[in-house]
Structures are given as structure tokens and as C-alpha cells.
C-alpha positions in Angstrom: 189.5 202.7 151.4 188.5 199.7 153.6 184.8 200.2 153.6 182.0 198.2 151.9 180.7 201.2 150.1 184.1 202.1 148.3 183.9 199.2 145.6 180.7 200.6 144.7 181.8 204.1 144.5 185.0 203.3 142.5 182.9 201.3 139.9 180.6 204.1 139.3 183.2 206.4 139.4 185.2 204.4 136.8 182.0 204.2 134.4 181.7 208.2 134.8 185.4 208.9 134.1 185.4 206.7 131.1 182.6 208.8 129.6 184.3 212.1 130.4 187.5 210.7 129.0 186.1 210.4 125.3 185.5 214.3 125.3 188.8 215.2 127.2 192.2 215.3 126.3 194.2 211.9 126.3 193.7 210.5 129.9 197.3 210.0 130.5 198.2 213.4 130.2 195.3 214.2 132.8 196.5 211.7 135.5 198.8 212.7 138.3 198.6 214.6 141.7 199.2 213.7 145.3 197.5 214.1 148.7 200.6 213.5 150.6 201.3 216.4 153.0 198.0 218.2 152.6 196.8 218.8 156.1 194.0 217.5 157.9 191.0 219.5 159.1 192.2 222.7 157.8 189.1 224.2 157.0 187.7 226.8 159.4 184.1 225.7 160.1 183.6 228.5 162.8 183.5 230.8 159.6 179.8 230.8 158.1 181.4 231.0 154.5 182.6 227.4 155.1 179.1 226.3 155.1 176.6 226.0 152.0 173.5 226.0 154.3 172.9 227.1 157.7 169.7 228.0 159.5 168.3 231.5 160.0 170.5 232.6 157.0 170.0 233.7 153.3 171.3 231.0 151.2 170.1 228.2 148.8 168.5 226.2 151.5 166.2 229.2 152.6 164.9 230.3 149.0 161.2 229.8 148.6 160.6 226.7 146.3 158.1 226.5 143.6 156.3 223.2 143.7 153.7 221.5 141.6 151.7 218.8 143.6 149.9 216.0 141.5 146.8 215.1 143.7 145.2 211.4 143.6 142.3 213.2 141.7 144.4 214.1 139.0 144.7 217.7 139.4 148.0 219.4 139.9 148.2 222.1 142.7 150.8 224.9 142.2 152.2 226.3 145.7 155.2 227.9 147.2 157.2 226.4 150.0 160.0 227.9 152.2 161.9 226.9 155.3 160.0 225.5 158.4 159.4 228.2 161.2 160.3 225.9 163.9 161.4 222.4 162.8 161.9 219.6 165.5 165.1 218.3 164.0 168.3 219.2 162.1 169.7 217.8 158.8 173.5 217.6 158.2 174.2 217.2 154.3 177.3 216.1 152.7 177.2 216.6 148.8 178.1 214.2 146.2 181.3 214.4 144.0 181.4 217.6 141.8 185.2 217.7 141.1 185.1 215.9 137.7 188.9 216.2 137.3 190.3 212.7 136.2 193.3 212.8 138.4 194.3 212.1 141.9 193.7 214.8 144.4 191.2 216.7 146.6 189.4 220.0 145.5 191.5 222.7 147.6 189.7 225.8 146.0 186.7 226.1 148.3 185.7 229.4 146.8 184.6 227.5 143.8 181.2 226.8 145.0 178.9 226.8 141.8 178.9 222.9 141.4 178.3 222.2 145.3 175.7 225.0 145.7 173.7 223.2 142.5 173.9 220.0 144.2 172.7 221.2 147.2 170.0 222.9 145.7 168.8 219.9 143.9 169.3 217.4 146.6 169.3 219.0 150.1 167.3 222.4 150.0 163.9 220.8 150.2 164.8 219.4 153.4 164.7 222.8 155.1 160.8 222.5 155.0 161.3 219.7 157.8 164.6 220.5 159.5 167.3 223.1 160.0 169.8 222.7 157.2 173.6 222.1 157.8 175.8 221.5 154.8 179.4 222.1 155.1 182.0 223.0 152.1 184.8 220.2 152.0 187.8 219.2 150.3 186.4 216.4 148.4 188.3 213.9 146.4 188.2 214.3 142.7 186.5 211.6 140.7 189.6 210.4 139.3 191.0 209.5 142.7 188.5 206.5 142.6 190.6 205.0 139.9 193.8 204.8 142.3 194.7 201.9 144.6 194.1 202.5 148.4 198.1 203.3 149.1 197.7 206.5 146.9 194.0 207.2 147.3 193.5 206.8 151.1 195.4 210.0 151.9 193.0 211.9 149.9 190.0 210.2 151.3 191.4 211.2 154.7 191.6 214.7 153.9 187.9 214.9 152.7 186.6 212.8 155.7 188.5 215.1 158.2 186.8 218.0 156.8 183.3 216.4 157.2 184.2 215.0 160.7 185.3 218.5 161.7 182.2 220.2 160.4 180.0 217.7 162.2 181.8 218.1 165.4 181.6 221.7 165.1 178.0 221.6 164.6 177.5 219.3 167.5 179.4 221.8 169.9 177.9 224.9 168.4 174.3 224.3 167.1 172.9 220.9 168.1 172.0 221.6 171.8 170.6 218.1 172.2 168.2 218.1 169.2 167.7 215.2 167.0 169.4 215.1 163.7 169.5 213.4 160.4 172.7 212.7 158.2 172.2 213.0 154.7 174.6 212.2 152.0 174.8 210.9 148.3 177.4 209.2 146.5 180.8 210.4 148.0 178.9 212.3 150.5 177.1 208.9 151.5 180.5 207.4 151.5 181.6 210.1 154.2 178.4 209.9 156.0 178.5 206.2 156.3 182.1 206.4 157.8 180.8 209.2 160.1 177.8 207.0 161.4 180.3 203.8 162.0 183.0 205.8 163.7 181.4 208.5 165.3 177.9 207.4 166.2 178.0 203.6 166.2 181.5 203.2 167.6 
């Protein structure tokens, strides 16, 4: 809580959650949970398994992409595109909310990666044609967390942000080597990226 983006994200989350509630069990039975006592920065970012995308590795960001390009003439050209061989900068990506549970909490099972991988494949994989890709797994807040007041939801956001910050610090320490970089995020990922810029780069 406390950042200008929060109100927008909470409103969007409420709209999505109300849509989900129509097809789920009665909402009151789904609510609950807590983030109190969950340790901060508990993910090991020295472990490559804690990353969806890393450069020079076979993962969703290294796969060749099938592209159809519409030319000004009206012709459509089919081509294949893969990672750049020597990109000039890096890209650090934080994926959006994929934990759609209508309850307060964070996603603690970081082996359940189908939805994070799909988000990264859709939103971020193409960036590898222009930059080295870095995309950490993190204990993001569930969508239901946005419905709670700051007193209860802030500990959850702190857990999620602590992971993003720890991953970024590990990237700077291990992989950056003075290279330029771009920060990329969407929805909840954009919220964490905005805070990262405010506290770690601008601050």
C-alpha cells in the first residue's frame, strides 16, 4: 500500500474478482489467509530454477518465435525470430497477477509455474530479440489480497516485493557487469517495478 498505483490495481483486481466470484463457491467461504510471519527474501536466486528466463539457457525466452509481419504494401511476410546473439542491454521482467485465489495471501508454491510461464511467454519472450532476458519467480500476492485494507494486505505486498528486490539485487551482483538495462512489468509486476524504480534507482 501507499503507492499511487495501488488504487488502480485494487480497482482492477476487484472487477476481476467479482467476475470470478460468479463462477466460484460463495465468496465468504473463500476468504481468509494471512501473510504475518512469512519470511522476507526467502527465495534462493542463486538457484537457476528460481528464474523463468535467463540468458544463454533453454527456456521460454530462448524458443524461436513464429512471426507474421504485415508490410505497408499489404503483403504478409512469415519469418522466425530467436534471441539476439549479442544484445546491447538487459531486460528484467516481473509478471502480472496469475494467482487468482479470492483470498488474502501470497503464492508460496513456486513449483507451480504454468501460469507464470504463460504470462512470460506472451508478454516478455519477444524481448529476447533485443535484450538479455531475466525473469524471476516470486511469491506474488493473490488477486483477493487487493480487496483487503492496508493493515492486512501490506505484509503480503512486502513479501512479494522483497522477492523482486532480492532478485534484482542478485541480477546486479551476478549478471549486470555495468550493462544498461530495462525494467519491464505488467499489472502487479508493474506495481513492484514502479516501487523498485522509486526506492532502488531514483532513491
